[in-house]
C-alpha positions in Angstrom: 12.9 -10.7 9.5 11.5 -7.9 11.6 8.9 -8.0 14.3 6.0 -8.2 11.9 7.1 -11.7 11.0 5.1 -14.1 8.9 1.5 -15.2 9.2 0.1 -18.6 10.1 -2.6 -18.6 7.5 -2.8 -18.2 3.7 -2.0 -14.6 2.7 -1.7 -12.4 -0.4 0.3 -9.3 -0.7 -1.4 -6.8 -3.1 0.8 -4.2 -4.7 1.0 -1.8 -7.7 2.3 1.6 -8.5 0.5 4.8 -7.7 -2.7 5.1 -9.7 -2.7 1.4 -10.6 -6.0 0.8 -8.8 -4.9 -1.1 -5.7 -7.7 0.3 -3.5 -10.4 -0.5 -6.0 -9.1 -4.1 -6.4 -8.8 -4.5 -2.6 -12.4 -3.3 -2.2 -13.6 -6.0 -4.7 -11.7 -8.7 -2.8 -13.3 -7.4 0.5 -16.7 -7.7 -1.1 -16.0 -11.4 -1.7 -15.1 -11.9 1.9 -11.3 -11.6 2.0 -9.8 -10.2 5.2 -8.2 -7.0 3.8 -5.5 -5.2 5.8 -4.5 -1.9 4.1 -1.1 -0.7 5.2 -1.6 2.6 3.3 -4.8 3.2 5.2 -3.0 2.4 8.4 -0.3 4.9 7.5 -3.1 7.5 6.9 -4.7 6.8 10.3 -1.3 7.2 12.0 -0.9 10.7 10.5 -4.5 11.7 10.9 -5.7 14.1 13.7 -4.6 12.5 17.1 -2.9 9.7 15.1 -0.3 7.6 17.0 2.6 9.0 14.9 1.7 12.7 15.3 3.7 13.4 18.5 6.9 11.9 17.1 6.4 13.8 13.8 5.9 17.1 15.6 9.0 16.4 17.7 11.1 15.5 14.7 9.9 18.1 12.1 8.3 20.9 14.1 4.7 22.1 14.5 4.9 23.6 10.9 4.3 20.1 9.5 1.1 19.7 11.5 -2.2 21.1 10.3 -4.5 23.1 12.6 -6.8 20.0 12.9 -3.8 18.0 14.3 -3.1 15.9 11.2 0.3 15.8 9.4 0.4 18.2 6.4 0.8 15.6 3.7 1.5 18.0 0.9 4.3 19.8 2.9 5.8 16.5 4.1 5.8 15.1 0.5 7.9 18.1 -0.6 10.2 17.7 2.4 11.0 14.1 1.8 11.4 14.4 -1.9 13.8 17.3 -1.4 15.9 15.7 1.4 16.6 11.9 1.6 17.5 12.4 5.3 14.0 13.7 6.0 12.6 10.7 4.2 14.6 8.4 6.4 13.5 10.3 9.6 9.8 10.0 8.6 10.2 6.3 7.8 11.9 5.6 11.1 8.8 7.0 12.8 6.2 5.5 10.6 7.5 2.0 9.7 7.6 0.5 13.2 4.1 1.8 13.9 2.8 0.5 10.6 4.2 -2.9 11.4 2.7 -2.9 14.9 -0.7 -1.9 13.7 -0.6 -4.2 10.7 0.2 -7.2 13.0 -2.6 -6.3 15.3 -5.1 -5.9 12.4 -4.0 -9.3 10.9 -4.4 -11.1 14.2 -7.9 -9.8 14.5 -9.0 -10.1 10.9 -11.7 -12.7 10.0 -12.0 -14.2 6.6 -10.9 -17.2 4.6 -7.5 -15.6 3.8 -5.6 -12.4 4.5 -5.0 -9.8 1.7 -2.5 -7.1 2.6 -2.5 -3.9 0.5 1.2 -2.9 0.4 2.1 -0.1 -2.0 5.9 -0.6 -1.4 5.8 -4.4 -1.2 8.6 -4.8 -3.7 10.7 -2.0 -2.3 10.5 -3.3 1.3 12.4 -6.5 0.5 10.6 -8.4 3.3 7.0 -8.6 2.3 7.6 -11.3 -0.3 8.9 -13.6 2.5 5.9 -12.8 4.7 3.0 -13.7 2.3 2.0 -16.8 0.5 1.6 -15.0 -2.9 2.2 -11.6 -4.4 -0.6 -10.0 -6.6 0.3 -7.0 -8.7 -2.2 -4.6 -10.2 -0.7 -3.5 -13.5 -1.2 -0.7 -16.0 1.0 1.3 -18.3 2.8 4.3 -16.8 0.9 6.8 -18.9 -2.3 5.5 -17.4 -0.9 5.9 -13.9 0.1 9.5 -14.7 -3.3 10.4 -16.1 -5.2 8.9 -13.2 -3.0 10.5 -10.5 -3.1 13.9 -12.1 -6.9 13.8 -12.2 -7.3 12.4 -8.7 -4.6 14.2 -6.7 -4.4 17.4 -8.8 -0.7 17.0 -9.1 1.4 18.1 -12.1 2.8 15.6 -14.6 6.3 16.3 -13.3 5.2 15.6 -9.7 3.6 12.3 -10.6 6.6 11.2 -12.7 8.8 11.9 -9.7 6.6 9.7 -7.5 6.7 6.9 -10.0 10.5 7.2 -10.4 10.8 6.8 -6.6 8.9 3.5 -6.7 9.8 0.1 -8.0 9.6 -0.1 -11.8 6.7 -1.8 -13.5 9.0 -4.6 -14.6 10.2 -5.2 -11.0 6.6 -5.4 -9.7 5.7 -7.9 -12.5 8.8 -10.0 -11.8 7.8 -10.2 -8.2 4.2 -11.2 -8.9 2.7 -14.7 -8.7 -0.6 -13.2 -10.0 -1.4 -10.1 -12.1 -4.6 -8.1 -12.5 -4.7 -5.9 -15.6 -6.2 -2.5 -14.9 -5.3 -0.4 -18.0 -8.9 -0.1 -19.2 -12.4 0.2 -17.8 -12.9 -0.7 -14.2 -15.7 -3.1 -15.1 -12.9 -5.5 -16.4 -11.7 -5.9 -12.8 -14.4 -7.9 -11.2 -14.1 -11.0 -13.4 -10.3 -11.1 -12.7 -10.9 -10.7 -9.0 -13.5 -13.4 -8.9 -11.2 -15.9 -10.7 -8.4 -15.1 -8.3 -10.6 -15.2 -5.3 -11.8 -18.8 -6.2 -8.1 -19.7 -6.7 -7.1 -18.3 -3.3 -10.0 -20.0 -1.5 -8.7 -23.4 -2.8 -5.1 -22.6 -1.8 -6.2 -21.4 1.6 -8.2 -24.6 2.2 -5.2 -26.7 1.2 -3.0 -25.1 3.8 
């Protein structure tokens, strides 16, 4: 296992495909008091203006991938890494160690009855399932994902399908899950599911 290691308290890994509603679900758990550590948010912070990853990204990819405000040009980088697997590996080699470092620090400082890690690529990483006590998948049909992401990110259907194809399949995420939240319909259906799981996780955390 890498330097992030495991955690000495009850922890849940929250995952789901793009557009599944992970952030919404994580916010609902946070409202109940769970200590949420969002690895996607950490990645955004690393590539924001003056982010810790910016110097290495500029050195590896050139100033053309850095916006005038000092942030990484996410749209341009998305095109680069989809077009060239080597560029994808170069970016991951910069980001992944920093994400692990900042995730570890956030987890060590987090206060709450249990840890909830938001990890979009939990299944793909191969290691997160060993780090956390349980895996929670937010699930919805692929067509729902496509519709949501097209509306939210203003991407074409082809672009969204390419992103989905690069991620673990719906079946793989469900196979990895200890728990599942269904988010194919109205968002009001989420809270009852979150409350039920939160109560369950509180009992499991107290038993550890």
